[in-house]
C-alpha positions in Angstrom: -16.6 -2.5 1.1 -14.5 -5.8 1.3 -11.1 -4.3 0.4 -9.1 -2.1 2.7 -5.9 -0.2 2.5 -3.7 0.2 5.5 -1.7 3.5 5.7 1.6 3.4 7.4 5.1 2.0 7.3 5.0 -1.6 6.2 7.9 -2.5 8.4 6.3 -1.0 11.6 2.6 -0.8 11.2 0.8 -3.9 12.5 -1.1 -5.9 10.0 -4.7 -6.4 11.1 -5.9 -10.0 11.6 -8.5 -12.1 9.9 -7.6 -11.4 6.3 -8.6 -13.5 3.3 -5.8 -12.0 1.2 -2.7 -9.9 1.9 -0.9 -8.2 -1.0 2.7 -7.1 -0.7 3.7 -5.5 -3.9 6.9 -3.8 -5.1 8.8 -3.8 -1.8 10.9 -7.0 -1.7 13.6 -5.5 -4.0 14.3 -3.0 -1.2 14.5 -5.6 1.6 17.1 -8.0 2.8 16.3 -11.7 3.1 15.6 -11.1 6.8 13.2 -8.2 6.0 11.4 -10.3 3.4 11.0 -13.2 5.8 9.6 -10.9 8.5 7.0 -9.5 6.0 6.1 -13.1 5.0 5.6 -14.1 8.6 3.5 -11.0 9.4 1.4 -11.8 6.3 1.0 -15.4 7.4 0.1 -14.4 11.0 -2.6 -12.0 9.7 -4.3 -14.5 7.4 -7.3 -16.7 8.1 -6.9 -20.4 7.4 -7.1 -20.8 3.6 -6.0 -17.2 3.2 -3.7 -16.1 0.3 -0.5 -14.1 0.5 0.4 -12.4 -2.8 3.9 -11.1 -3.2 4.5 -9.2 -6.4 7.9 -7.8 -7.5 10.7 -8.3 -10.0 12.3 -11.7 -9.2 15.1 -13.6 -10.8 15.2 -17.3 -11.6 17.3 -19.5 -9.2 20.9 -18.4 -9.3 20.1 -14.7 -9.8 21.4 -14.2 -13.3 18.2 -14.3 -15.4 16.1 -13.0 -16.8 18.4 -10.2 -17.9 16.1 -7.3 -16.9 15.7 -8.7 -13.3 19.5 -9.3 -12.9 20.2 -5.7 -14.1 17.4 -4.3 -11.9 19.0 -6.1 -9.0 22.3 -4.5 -9.7 20.7 -1.1 -9.9 19.0 -1.7 -6.5 22.2 -2.9 -5.0 23.9 0.4 -5.9 21.0 2.7 -5.0 19.3 1.3 -1.8 20.8 0.1 1.5 19.3 -3.4 1.3 18.5 -3.3 -2.4 18.6 -6.5 -4.5 16.4 -8.8 -6.4 15.5 -12.1 -4.9 14.9 -15.4 -6.7 11.2 -16.4 -6.8 12.2 -19.9 -5.7 13.7 -18.4 -2.6 10.6 -16.4 -1.8 8.5 -19.6 -2.3 10.8 -21.5 0.1 10.6 -18.7 2.7 6.8 -19.0 2.5 6.9 -22.7 3.0 9.3 -22.3 6.0 6.9 -19.7 7.5 4.1 -22.4 7.4 2.3 -21.9 4.1 0.7 -25.1 2.9 1.3 -24.4 -0.8 3.1 -21.9 -3.0 3.1 -21.1 -6.6 5.0 -18.6 -8.9 3.1 -16.9 -11.7 4.9 -14.7 -14.3 3.1 -11.7 -15.8 2.9 -11.9 -19.6 5.7 -10.3 -21.7 6.9 -7.6 -21.8 6.2 -7.3 -18.1 9.2 -8.3 -15.9 7.1 -8.9 -12.8 6.1 -12.1 -11.1 3.9 -13.0 -8.2 4.7 -15.6 -5.6 1.5 -17.0 -4.0 1.2 -18.7 -0.6 -1.9 -20.4 0.8 -2.2 -20.7 4.5 -3.3 -24.2 5.5 
């Protein structure tokens, strides 16, 4: 009764307000930097003070060439989706900070999972 799912197009459907947590999972690899920043801002705007934005996806290290799976996945996305790529987790954390998040953190899933989450806490 405390968790809700919002149907719709994540680029067009308004995020409801007063959220404790917003999860955006598996979409950043299909979005440009501009699209990712817009989603981060919409998440920020919909969170209560102290709320948490969780962005889960395949991310590279800074520089974009490692880990190998993420770099190859990024190449695949570049070839198969109009805005496809894989972003560096450090860039996503920086975009969160620039959107106003008080703190950020990056957590890798345990091997062999290639995914990571970037967390932002609204001050």
